[in-house]
C-alpha positions, -999 to 999 in steps of 0.1 A, spaced: 0 -1 0 14 34 -8 19 62 17 -12 81 4 -35 51 7 -21 41 41 -27 76 55 -62 80 41 -72 45 54 -55 47 88 -62 83 98 -92 95 78 -104 120 105 -69 137 104 -70 142 66 -72 179 58 -82 196 24 -59 225 30 -30 238 50 -47 267 70 -45 278 105 -64 311 112 -52 336 88 -21 317 78 -21 294 48 3 275 26 -9 277 -10 -9 244 -29 -22 260 -62 0 255 -92 19 225 -76 25 200 -102 23 169 -79 4 138 -89 -10 134 -55 -9 154 -23 -22 141 12 -24 166 40 -25 154 76 -38 179 103 -11 171 130 -33 184 158 -60 160 148 -35 131 145 -23 140 180 -60 139 193 -62 103 179 -38 94 206 -8 91 182 13 118 200 14 137 232 40 162 230 42 196 210 39 190 172 37 210 140 5 220 125 6 199 93 23 169 76 22 171 38 29 141 16 32 149 -21 42 126 -50 57 135 -83 86 112 -92 91 103 -56 76 111 -24 81 146 -7 75 149 30 69 184 43 63 194 80 47 228 83 44 251 114 23 281 112 28 313 134 3 341 130 18 362 156 53 364 172 78 335 164 94 317 192 121 300 171 130 274 197 94 262 201 89 261 162 121 239 160 107 216 186 74 214 169 89 207 134 113 181 148 86 164 165 66 163 132 95 149 114 100 121 138 62 112 135 66 115 96 95 89 98 71 64 113 44 70 86 66 65 56 77 28 49 115 24 53 122 14 17 104 44 3 127 71 -12 116 106 -2 128 141 -1 121 163 30 114 199 39 107 217 72 87 249 67 79 277 92 53 301 79 48 334 97 25 363 95 49 391 100 86 398 105 107 376 126 131 392 151 169 389 142 176 367 173 149 342 162 163 341 128 197 334 141 182 304 162 164 291 129 196 293 109 216 276 136 193 246 140 179 221 117 154 194 117 165 157 115 147 133 91 159 98 86 194 106 102 201 137 81 198 173 92 177 197 71 175 235 73 142 251 83 127 273 55 109 304 68 84 321 46 54 345 50 19 331 54 2 328 19 34 314 2 32 288 -25 44 252 -18 60 251 -52 81 282 -44 94 266 -13 102 231 -25 108 238 -62 93 223 -92 87 186 -89 102 163 -115 77 141 -132 
């Protein structure tokens, strides 16, 4: 069973139709993926799957291979240390949701509603998120950004 079918079957109440929290959104229009599955991580946690802080969404997109994206949305002030914890926690959960033999790319995304203080940017740049044993940088963008602009054009 592929990742999308597994998630839809195992966690149907956690499947979302968009990445939106309050006034903050990750736009998916224009993304050239064959399939996208969005998991509301808060709902996933409510199902008893997770008890610590967690990011807002897990996004699984397929073009040539699977792309895993953990997304944290901050409409107000950004506490970078908390955001790093939430994204890292989401990445650990996503590792358990993707079968070991499945090749995939990974991105950690922090969307924010306004500016981020220089001290918080320094924390974000100095820390990464681990996924499958590799450290990845955190991409920080304004709410309303396009997924395609963050992860690049998928290869068919």
